[in-house]
C-alpha positions in Angstrom: 22.5 -19.4 36.5 20.4 -16.4 37.5 23.1 -13.9 36.3 23.0 -15.6 32.9 19.2 -15.2 32.7 19.5 -11.5 33.7 21.9 -10.9 30.8 19.8 -12.7 28.2 18.1 -10.4 25.8 16.9 -12.9 23.2 13.4 -13.0 24.7 13.1 -9.2 24.9 14.2 -8.9 21.3 11.6 -11.5 20.2 8.9 -9.6 22.1 10.0 -6.3 20.5 9.8 -7.8 17.0 6.4 -9.3 17.9 5.1 -5.9 19.0 6.5 -4.3 15.8 4.8 -6.9 13.6 1.5 -6.3 15.5 1.8 -2.6 15.0 2.5 -3.0 11.3 -0.5 -5.3 11.0 -2.7 -2.8 12.7 -1.6 0.0 10.4 -2.3 -2.1 7.4 -5.7 -3.0 8.6 -6.6 0.6 9.1 -4.9 2.1 6.1 -5.7 -0.4 3.3 -9.5 0.0 3.2 -9.1 3.8 2.9 -6.5 3.5 0.2 -8.4 0.9 -1.7 -11.6 3.1 -1.7 -9.6 6.1 -3.0 -7.9 4.1 -5.7 -11.2 2.6 -6.8 -12.9 6.0 -7.0 -10.0 7.4 -9.1 -10.2 4.5 -11.5 -13.9 4.8 -11.9 -13.6 8.6 -12.6 -10.9 7.9 -15.2 -13.0 5.2 -16.9 -16.1 7.5 -16.9 -14.0 10.3 -18.3 -12.8 8.2 -21.2 -16.2 6.7 -22.3 -17.1 7.4 -25.9 -13.8 9.1 -26.7 -11.9 7.3 -29.5 -8.1 7.1 -29.0 -5.5 7.3 -31.7 -1.8 6.5 -31.4 0.3 9.1 -33.1 4.0 9.0 -32.3 4.6 12.5 -33.7 1.9 13.9 -31.4 3.6 12.4 -28.3 1.9 9.1 -28.0 -1.7 8.1 -27.4 -4.3 10.9 -27.5 -8.0 10.5 -26.5 -10.8 12.9 -27.1 
């Protein structure tokens, strides 16, 4: 019986997967707020840049043009 337990790697594999999942969760917790803030500021700048500029859709001019 002890030899069989020494050769068993299922528990070690489960621990490794658990550690990888914990590391991924930590990376997401750290990275997502920074990415969310950057994306939000880019969208706000784009919205502010388009305020008051009428858009027209002209297929010959290459699509939608604003300003």
